[in-house]
C-alpha positions as CSV (number, residue, x, y, z in Angstrom):
1,X,139.2,120.7,116.5
2,X,138.6,119.5,112.9
3,X,137.9,122.2,110.3
4,X,137.3,121.7,106.6
5,X,139.9,123.2,104.3
6,X,138.9,124.6,100.9
7,X,140.4,122.1,98.4
8,X,141.8,124.8,96.1
9,X,143.5,126.4,99.1
10,X,145.6,123.5,100.4
11,X,148.9,124.6,98.8
12,X,148.4,128.2,99.9
13,X,147.5,127.0,103.4
14,X,150.7,124.9,103.6
15,X,152.8,127.9,102.4
16,X,151.1,130.0,105.1
17,X,152.0,127.4,107.7
18,X,155.6,127.5,106.6
19,X,155.5,131.3,106.9
20,X,154.2,131.0,110.5
21,X,157.1,128.7,111.3
22,X,159.7,130.8,109.4
23,X,159.5,134.5,108.8
24,X,156.5,135.0,111.2
25,X,157.9,132.7,113.9
26,X,158.4,135.3,116.6
27,X,154.9,136.8,116.0
28,X,153.4,133.2,116.0
29,X,155.2,132.5,119.3
30,X,153.9,135.7,120.8
31,X,150.4,134.9,119.5
32,X,150.3,131.6,121.2
33,X,151.7,133.0,124.5
34,X,149.2,135.9,124.3
35,X,146.3,133.4,124.0
36,X,147.8,131.3,126.9
37,X,148.5,128.3,124.7
38,X,151.3,125.9,125.7
39,X,151.0,123.7,122.6
40,X,149.6,124.2,119.2
41,X,149.7,121.2,116.9
42,X,148.2,121.1,113.4
43,X,147.7,118.3,110.8
44,X,146.2,118.2,107.4
45,X,144.4,115.1,106.3
46,X,142.0,113.9,103.6
47,X,138.5,113.2,104.8
48,X,135.5,111.7,102.9
49,X,134.4,115.2,101.9
50,X,137.8,116.7,101.2
51,X,140.8,118.1,103.1
52,X,140.5,118.7,106.8
53,X,142.8,120.5,109.3
54,X,143.1,118.9,112.7
55,X,144.3,121.3,115.4
56,X,145.1,120.3,119.0
57,X,145.6,123.3,121.4
58,X,146.7,123.0,125.0
59,X,147.0,125.4,127.8
60,X,144.8,127.6,130.0
61,X,143.5,129.6,127.0
62,X,142.3,126.7,125.0
63,X,138.6,127.0,125.8
64,X,138.4,130.7,124.9
65,X,140.8,130.7,122.0
66,X,138.4,131.0,119.1
67,X,136.2,133.6,120.8
68,X,139.2,135.6,121.9
69,X,140.6,135.4,118.4
70,X,137.3,136.6,116.9
71,X,137.4,139.9,118.9
72,X,141.1,140.6,119.1
73,X,142.3,143.8,117.4
74,X,146.0,142.9,117.6
75,X,147.5,143.3,114.1
76,X,148.9,139.7,114.0
77,X,145.7,138.2,115.3
78,X,143.7,140.1,112.6
79,X,146.1,138.8,109.9
80,X,145.9,135.2,111.3
81,X,142.1,135.4,111.5
82,X,141.8,136.7,107.9
83,X,144.1,133.8,106.7
84,X,142.2,131.0,108.4
85,X,138.9,132.5,107.2
86,X,140.2,132.6,103.7
87,X,141.6,129.0,103.8
88,X,138.6,127.4,105.6
89,X,135.7,129.5,104.2
90,X,134.5,130.3,107.7
91,X,134.2,133.8,109.1
92,X,136.4,133.5,112.2
93,X,135.6,137.2,113.1
94,X,132.3,136.1,114.5
95,X,132.4,134.4,117.9
96,X,130.8,130.9,117.7
97,X,131.3,130.6,113.9
98,X,133.7,127.7,114.0
99,X,132.4,124.2,114.0
100,X,132.0,123.0,117.5
101,X,133.8,120.0,118.9
102,X,132.9,117.6,121.8
103,X,135.6,116.1,123.8
104,X,134.8,112.4,124.4
105,X,138.2,110.9,125.4
106,X,140.9,112.6,127.4
107,X,143.4,109.8,128.3
108,X,146.8,110.5,129.7
109,X,149.5,108.0,130.5
110,X,149.8,107.1,134.2
111,X,152.7,108.5,136.1
112,X,155.4,105.8,136.3
113,X,156.3,104.8,139.9
114,X,159.6,103.1,140.6
115,X,158.6,100.1,142.8
116,X,162.1,98.6,142.8
117,X,163.3,100.7,145.7
């Protein structure tokens, strides 16, 4: 997914990401496991209209992640949702409020087969 980032919030967003990977790491790990995510990758980039966050989520919970996050009452989930709402200017407490994405390419490397035997 690609989500705009409020330009004035980029530094605060980066500090928050460092917090997720530092002091909040255990809670962030639990968060991803609770939402059935097996991978959670995030980039920040500059788009024509300003900074953007690119997030790639993998796992059985991917399709329901944003809707489940919107309704979760778990304290860490609430904190996470409030932070992303603040940094992106989108109310993530409302299911369906995030920009939608359409998957167009889902390519995976072919399994390598040893033909020398």
